[in-house]
C-alpha positions as CSV (number, residue, x, y, z in Angstrom):
1,X,-30.2,-49.3,12.4
2,X,-28.6,-49.8,15.8
3,X,-31.1,-48.5,18.3
4,X,-30.9,-47.7,22.0
5,X,-33.0,-49.6,24.5
6,X,-34.3,-46.9,26.8
7,X,-35.6,-47.8,30.3
8,X,-37.2,-45.1,32.5
9,X,-36.4,-45.7,36.1
10,X,-39.0,-43.2,37.3
11,X,-42.6,-43.3,36.0
12,X,-45.8,-43.0,38.0
13,X,-49.0,-45.0,37.8
14,X,-52.2,-44.8,39.9
15,X,-55.8,-46.0,40.0
16,X,-58.9,-43.9,39.9
17,X,-60.4,-43.5,43.4
18,X,-63.4,-45.7,42.7
19,X,-61.0,-48.5,41.7
20,X,-58.7,-48.1,44.7
21,X,-61.8,-48.3,46.8
22,X,-62.4,-51.9,45.7
23,X,-58.9,-52.9,46.8
24,X,-59.4,-51.5,50.3
25,X,-60.5,-53.6,53.3
26,X,-64.3,-53.3,53.5
27,X,-64.4,-51.5,56.8
28,X,-62.3,-48.6,55.4
29,X,-64.4,-47.9,52.3
30,X,-66.9,-45.5,53.8
31,X,-64.1,-43.4,55.4
32,X,-62.3,-43.4,52.0
33,X,-65.5,-42.2,50.3
34,X,-65.8,-39.3,52.7
35,X,-62.1,-38.4,52.2
36,X,-62.1,-38.2,48.4
37,X,-65.4,-36.4,48.5
38,X,-63.8,-33.5,50.4
39,X,-61.0,-31.8,48.5
40,X,-61.0,-29.2,51.2
41,X,-59.9,-31.7,53.8
42,X,-57.2,-33.0,51.5
43,X,-55.9,-29.4,51.1
44,X,-56.0,-28.8,54.8
45,X,-53.9,-31.9,55.4
46,X,-51.5,-30.8,52.7
47,X,-51.0,-27.5,54.4
48,X,-50.2,-29.2,57.7
49,X,-47.5,-31.2,55.9
50,X,-45.9,-28.7,53.4
51,X,-47.6,-25.4,54.0
52,X,-50.1,-23.7,51.7
53,X,-49.4,-25.7,48.6
54,X,-52.2,-27.3,46.5
55,X,-51.1,-30.5,44.6
56,X,-52.3,-30.4,41.0
57,X,-53.9,-33.0,38.8
58,X,-56.9,-34.0,41.0
59,X,-59.5,-33.5,38.3
60,X,-57.5,-34.1,35.1
61,X,-57.2,-37.8,35.0
62,X,-60.2,-38.5,32.8
63,X,-58.6,-36.6,29.9
64,X,-56.2,-38.1,27.5
65,X,-53.3,-38.7,27.8
66,X,-53.3,-38.6,31.6
67,X,-55.6,-41.6,31.7
68,X,-52.4,-43.5,30.9
69,X,-51.8,-43.5,34.7
70,X,-54.3,-46.3,34.9
71,X,-55.0,-47.4,31.3
72,X,-52.2,-49.8,30.2
73,X,-53.1,-49.5,26.5
74,X,-52.9,-45.8,26.5
75,X,-49.8,-46.0,28.6
76,X,-47.9,-48.1,26.1
77,X,-48.8,-45.7,23.4
78,X,-47.3,-42.8,25.3
79,X,-44.1,-44.9,26.1
80,X,-43.8,-45.7,22.4
81,X,-44.2,-42.1,21.5
82,X,-41.4,-41.2,23.9
83,X,-39.1,-44.0,22.6
84,X,-39.1,-45.8,26.0
85,X,-39.0,-49.6,25.9
86,X,-39.7,-50.2,29.6
87,X,-40.4,-48.4,32.9
88,X,-40.2,-48.6,36.7
89,X,-43.5,-47.7,38.4
90,X,-43.9,-45.5,41.5
91,X,-47.3,-44.3,42.8
92,X,-48.7,-40.8,42.6
93,X,-47.4,-38.7,45.5
94,X,-50.5,-36.6,46.1
95,X,-54.1,-35.9,45.1
96,X,-57.1,-38.1,44.4
97,X,-55.1,-40.7,42.5
98,X,-52.5,-41.2,45.3
99,X,-52.7,-44.4,47.5
100,X,-55.7,-44.2,49.9
101,X,-55.1,-42.5,53.2
102,X,-51.4,-42.0,52.2
103,X,-51.7,-39.2,49.7
104,X,-49.8,-36.2,51.1
105,X,-46.2,-36.8,50.0
106,X,-45.7,-39.9,52.1
107,X,-47.6,-38.8,55.2
108,X,-50.7,-40.5,56.6
109,X,-53.9,-38.6,55.8
110,X,-54.9,-39.0,59.5
111,X,-51.7,-38.9,61.7
112,X,-53.7,-40.6,64.4
113,X,-54.5,-43.6,62.3
114,X,-51.4,-45.0,60.6
115,X,-53.1,-48.4,60.2
116,X,-55.4,-46.8,57.6
117,X,-52.4,-45.5,55.7
118,X,-50.8,-48.9,55.8
119,X,-54.0,-50.4,54.4
120,X,-54.0,-47.8,51.6
121,X,-50.4,-48.8,50.7
122,X,-51.5,-52.5,50.5
123,X,-54.4,-51.5,48.3
124,X,-52.1,-49.7,45.9
125,X,-49.7,-52.7,45.8
126,X,-52.5,-55.1,44.9
127,X,-53.9,-52.7,42.2
128,X,-50.4,-52.2,40.8
129,X,-49.8,-56.0,40.5
130,X,-53.1,-56.4,38.7
131,X,-52.3,-53.4,36.5
132,X,-49.0,-54.9,35.3
133,X,-50.6,-58.3,34.7
134,X,-53.4,-56.7,32.7
135,X,-51.0,-54.8,30.3
136,X,-50.7,-56.1,26.8
137,X,-46.9,-56.0,27.4
138,X,-46.3,-56.8,31.1
139,X,-42.6,-57.3,30.4
140,X,-42.3,-53.5,29.9
141,X,-43.4,-52.6,33.5
142,X,-41.5,-53.1,36.8
143,X,-43.9,-52.3,39.6
144,X,-42.6,-51.3,43.1
145,X,-44.3,-52.2,46.3
146,X,-45.1,-49.2,48.6
147,X,-44.2,-49.8,52.2
148,X,-45.4,-46.7,53.9
149,X,-45.2,-47.6,57.6
150,X,-42.9,-50.0,59.3
151,X,-44.0,-50.2,63.0
152,X,-45.1,-53.9,62.4
153,X,-41.9,-55.3,61.0
154,X,-43.2,-58.9,60.6
155,X,-46.2,-57.5,58.6
156,X,-43.7,-55.6,56.4
157,X,-41.7,-58.7,55.7
158,X,-44.9,-60.6,54.7
159,X,-45.9,-57.7,52.4
160,X,-42.5,-57.8,50.7
161,X,-42.7,-61.5,50.2
162,X,-46.3,-61.1,48.8
163,X,-45.0,-58.4,46.4
164,X,-42.3,-60.7,45.1
165,X,-44.8,-63.5,44.5
166,X,-47.2,-61.1,42.8
167,X,-44.6,-60.0,40.3
168,X,-43.5,-56.7,41.7
169,X,-39.8,-56.0,41.5
170,X,-38.8,-53.7,44.3
171,X,-39.7,-51.9,47.5
172,X,-40.3,-48.2,48.2
173,X,-39.6,-47.0,51.8
174,X,-40.2,-43.6,53.3
175,X,-37.1,-41.4,53.6
176,X,-37.2,-42.0,57.3
177,X,-39.6,-43.9,59.6
178,X,-42.5,-41.9,60.9
179,X,-41.3,-42.8,64.5
180,X,-38.2,-44.0,66.1
181,X,-34.5,-43.1,65.7
182,X,-34.1,-44.0,62.0
183,X,-33.2,-46.8,59.5
184,X,-30.1,-47.7,61.5
185,X,-32.4,-49.2,64.2
186,X,-31.6,-53.0,64.5
187,X,-35.3,-53.8,64.6
188,X,-35.4,-53.3,60.9
189,X,-32.9,-56.1,60.2
190,X,-35.6,-58.5,58.9
191,X,-36.6,-56.0,56.3
192,X,-33.0,-55.8,54.9
193,X,-32.7,-59.6,55.0
194,X,-35.9,-60.3,53.1
195,X,-35.1,-57.7,50.4
196,X,-31.6,-59.2,49.9
197,X,-32.9,-62.8,49.8
198,X,-35.7,-61.9,47.3
199,X,-33.6,-59.6,45.2
200,X,-36.0,-56.7,45.9
201,X,-34.1,-53.4,45.6
202,X,-35.1,-50.7,48.1
203,X,-36.0,-47.2,46.9
204,X,-36.4,-43.8,48.3
205,X,-38.1,-41.2,46.1
206,X,-37.6,-37.4,46.4
207,X,-40.6,-35.5,47.6
208,X,-41.1,-36.1,51.3
209,X,-39.7,-34.8,54.6
210,X,-40.6,-33.5,58.0
211,X,-43.9,-31.7,58.3
212,X,-43.3,-28.0,58.2
213,X,-46.9,-26.7,58.9
214,X,-48.8,-23.8,57.5
215,X,-46.2,-21.3,58.6
216,X,-44.1,-18.6,56.9
217,X,-41.8,-20.1,54.3
218,X,-43.1,-23.7,55.0
219,X,-43.6,-24.7,51.4
220,X,-40.1,-23.5,50.4
221,X,-38.5,-25.1,53.4
222,X,-40.2,-28.4,52.6
223,X,-39.1,-28.5,49.0
224,X,-35.6,-27.3,49.9
225,X,-35.2,-30.4,52.2
226,X,-37.0,-33.1,50.4
227,X,-34.0,-34.4,48.4
228,X,-31.6,-34.4,51.4
229,X,-34.1,-36.5,53.4
230,X,-34.3,-38.9,50.5
231,X,-30.5,-39.4,50.6
232,X,-30.3,-40.3,54.3
233,X,-31.1,-44.0,53.8
234,X,-27.6,-44.5,52.4
235,X,-25.6,-43.3,55.3
236,X,-27.9,-44.9,57.8
237,X,-27.4,-48.3,56.3
238,X,-23.8,-47.6,55.6
239,X,-22.6,-46.6,59.1
240,X,-24.9,-49.2,60.9
241,X,-23.2,-52.0,58.9
242,X,-26.3,-53.1,57.0
243,X,-24.6,-52.8,53.6
244,X,-21.7,-54.9,54.9
245,X,-23.9,-57.6,56.4
246,X,-26.1,-57.7,53.3
247,X,-23.7,-57.3,50.3
248,X,-26.4,-58.2,47.7
249,X,-28.9,-55.6,49.0
250,X,-29.4,-52.8,46.5
251,X,-30.5,-49.2,47.1
252,X,-31.9,-46.9,44.5
253,X,-32.2,-43.1,45.1
254,X,-34.8,-41.8,42.6
255,X,-35.8,-38.3,41.5
256,X,-33.4,-36.5,43.8
257,X,-30.8,-35.4,41.3
258,X,-27.3,-36.9,40.9
259,X,-24.9,-34.1,41.3
260,X,-24.8,-34.6,45.1
261,X,-23.2,-38.0,44.9
262,X,-19.5,-37.1,44.3
263,X,-19.4,-34.5,47.1
264,X,-21.2,-36.8,49.5
265,X,-18.9,-39.7,48.9
266,X,-15.8,-37.5,49.3
267,X,-17.0,-36.2,52.7
268,X,-18.0,-39.7,53.9
269,X,-14.7,-41.2,52.8
270,X,-12.8,-38.4,54.7
271,X,-14.9,-39.2,57.7
272,X,-14.3,-42.9,57.4
273,X,-10.5,-42.3,57.3
274,X,-10.5,-39.9,60.2
275,X,-10.9,-40.2,63.9
276,X,-14.7,-39.5,64.2
277,X,-15.7,-42.8,62.6
278,X,-12.6,-44.9,63.7
279,X,-14.6,-47.1,66.0
280,X,-17.2,-47.8,63.3
281,X,-14.5,-48.4,60.7
282,X,-12.6,-51.0,62.8
283,X,-15.7,-52.8,64.1
284,X,-18.1,-52.9,61.1
285,X,-16.8,-51.5,57.8
286,X,-13.8,-53.0,56.0
287,X,-14.5,-50.9,52.9
288,X,-14.8,-47.2,52.3
289,X,-18.2,-45.5,51.8
290,X,-17.5,-45.0,48.1
291,X,-16.8,-48.7,47.7
292,X,-20.2,-49.6,49.2
293,X,-21.8,-47.1,47.0
294,X,-20.2,-48.5,43.9
295,X,-21.1,-52.1,44.9
296,X,-24.7,-51.6,46.0
297,X,-26.2,-48.2,45.1
298,X,-27.8,-46.5,42.1
299,X,-29.1,-43.0,41.6
300,X,-32.3,-42.7,39.6
301,X,-31.3,-39.5,37.8
302,X,-34.7,-38.4,36.5
303,X,-34.5,-36.0,33.6
304,X,-30.7,-35.8,34.1
305,X,-29.1,-32.5,33.1
306,X,-26.2,-32.0,30.8
307,X,-24.1,-30.8,33.8
308,X,-24.9,-34.0,35.7
309,X,-24.0,-36.0,32.6
310,X,-20.6,-34.4,32.5
311,X,-20.1,-35.5,36.1
312,X,-21.0,-39.1,35.2
313,X,-17.5,-40.6,35.9
314,X,-17.4,-39.0,39.3
315,X,-20.9,-40.3,40.1
316,X,-20.1,-43.7,38.5
317,X,-21.5,-44.7,35.2
318,X,-22.6,-48.1,36.5
319,X,-24.6,-46.4,39.2
320,X,-26.6,-44.1,37.0
321,X,-30.2,-44.8,35.9
322,X,-32.2,-42.4,33.8
323,X,-35.9,-41.5,34.2
324,X,-38.6,-39.5,32.4
325,X,-40.9,-39.0,35.4
326,X,-43.9,-39.7,33.2
327,X,-46.5,-38.3,33.4
328,X,-45.4,-35.4,35.6
329,X,-45.1,-32.0,34.1
330,X,-41.6,-31.4,35.5
331,X,-40.2,-34.5,33.6
332,X,-39.2,-35.0,30.0
333,X,-42.6,-36.4,28.7
334,X,-43.9,-35.7,26.1
335,X,-40.6,-34.4,24.6
336,X,-38.2,-37.1,25.8
337,X,-36.3,-37.5,22.5
338,X,-35.3,-33.8,22.6
339,X,-34.4,-34.0,26.3
340,X,-32.2,-37.0,25.7
341,X,-30.3,-35.3,23.0
342,X,-29.8,-32.2,25.1
343,X,-28.3,-34.2,27.9
344,X,-26.5,-37.1,26.1
345,X,-25.2,-36.1,22.7
346,X,-21.6,-36.9,22.3
347,X,-21.5,-39.5,25.1
348,X,-19.6,-42.7,24.0
349,X,-22.0,-45.6,23.0
350,X,-21.1,-48.0,25.8
351,X,-21.8,-45.3,28.4
352,X,-25.1,-44.4,26.7
353,X,-26.2,-48.0,26.7
354,X,-25.4,-48.4,30.3
355,X,-27.0,-45.2,31.7
356,X,-30.1,-45.3,29.5
357,X,-31.0,-49.0,29.8
358,X,-28.5,-51.7,30.7
359,X,-28.0,-50.6,34.3
360,X,-31.8,-50.7,34.9
361,X,-32.3,-53.9,33.1
362,X,-29.8,-55.6,35.4
363,X,-31.3,-54.2,38.6
364,X,-35.0,-54.9,37.7
365,X,-34.6,-58.2,35.8
366,X,-35.9,-56.9,32.5
367,X,-35.3,-59.3,29.6
368,X,-32.8,-57.6,27.2
369,X,-33.9,-59.6,24.2
370,X,-37.6,-58.7,24.6
371,X,-36.8,-55.0,25.1
372,X,-34.4,-55.0,22.2
373,X,-37.2,-56.1,20.0
374,X,-39.3,-53.2,21.2
375,X,-36.4,-50.8,20.9
376,X,-35.9,-51.8,17.2
377,X,-39.4,-50.4,16.6
378,X,-39.4,-47.3,18.8
379,X,-35.9,-46.6,20.1
380,X,-33.7,-43.7,19.1
381,X,-30.7,-44.5,16.8
382,X,-27.3,-44.7,18.5
383,X,-25.8,-42.7,15.6
384,X,-28.1,-39.7,16.4
385,X,-26.2,-39.2,19.6
386,X,-22.7,-39.1,18.0
387,X,-22.7,-35.4,17.4
388,X,-21.3,-33.1,20.2
389,X,-23.9,-31.2,22.1
């Protein structure tokens, strides 16, 4: 039977702390031991960032099936059970299995020592490259390199080049630099150039923002703003001319919903046509914002809702990726087949194929033939989506 090749653009993998430790520079290991031995210190730092909120999952990784975060054999079994042929891998955002010293929603554990956080990101990248290579089916995983801090631009460029050589397939940036005016700063130009040259798409992932502190309403304020902060990379690189100068650079906005895209593009197109952005328009941008979006941007619409699916033409079908958010409890795992039908039943086959697999295969360089062979074994049938929801 004709089956769909499903690619999840949003999954999470992480090492156990004792394994991350071996990937850290030797002079940081004692400090890391002290950090992971003190859950109270981790909780205090989390409260400084997002208020009195305790990230879950710290002690559950040894139990099946959450060991799939670091066990590739178990992971493939869970992907098969969910009908997913391939996945894109982000790190854990918080807790003991997050990257060392960078484990509080994209903020350094020690704000006064960003170098340790940068080293923790490098440790994660090296572990992830080895994780993919150790998998019985490495062609099913696209790992992303975490670039947590960007003060040393030449070092960032070297890390991206290393990641490409190591087999990783993209880059994760913070929603905004920890210091400085933002991503429109010309000092970041070498980063955009190397990502374009090496075909390494740039990602932001929902879940980080400004530190709100342990104050009234802090947690709710933080989680109200996290998606907006994750969107900002688009208009920073748009108005500063980065997308015009680097037409092969790709941006992916993951786990930050998809229903915001049509309204944002409408507002930005109006601004582009008006007087406020006239100087920018005439000096740097021959195309409208919506045209740059269509050419270079994708939205990783994790666990996409039916309402968002019905907006797919306004969002742009070629720009939509789907994600399960495995293994997070807010995602579709372990009931992905049911979630897919609730969202996509009745959608024409060509659009289904694009949003659920083909768009992602093109961006991340998955081999369609290899994945089709996997989908023939585990994928849902195309005919099962023909009925109206």
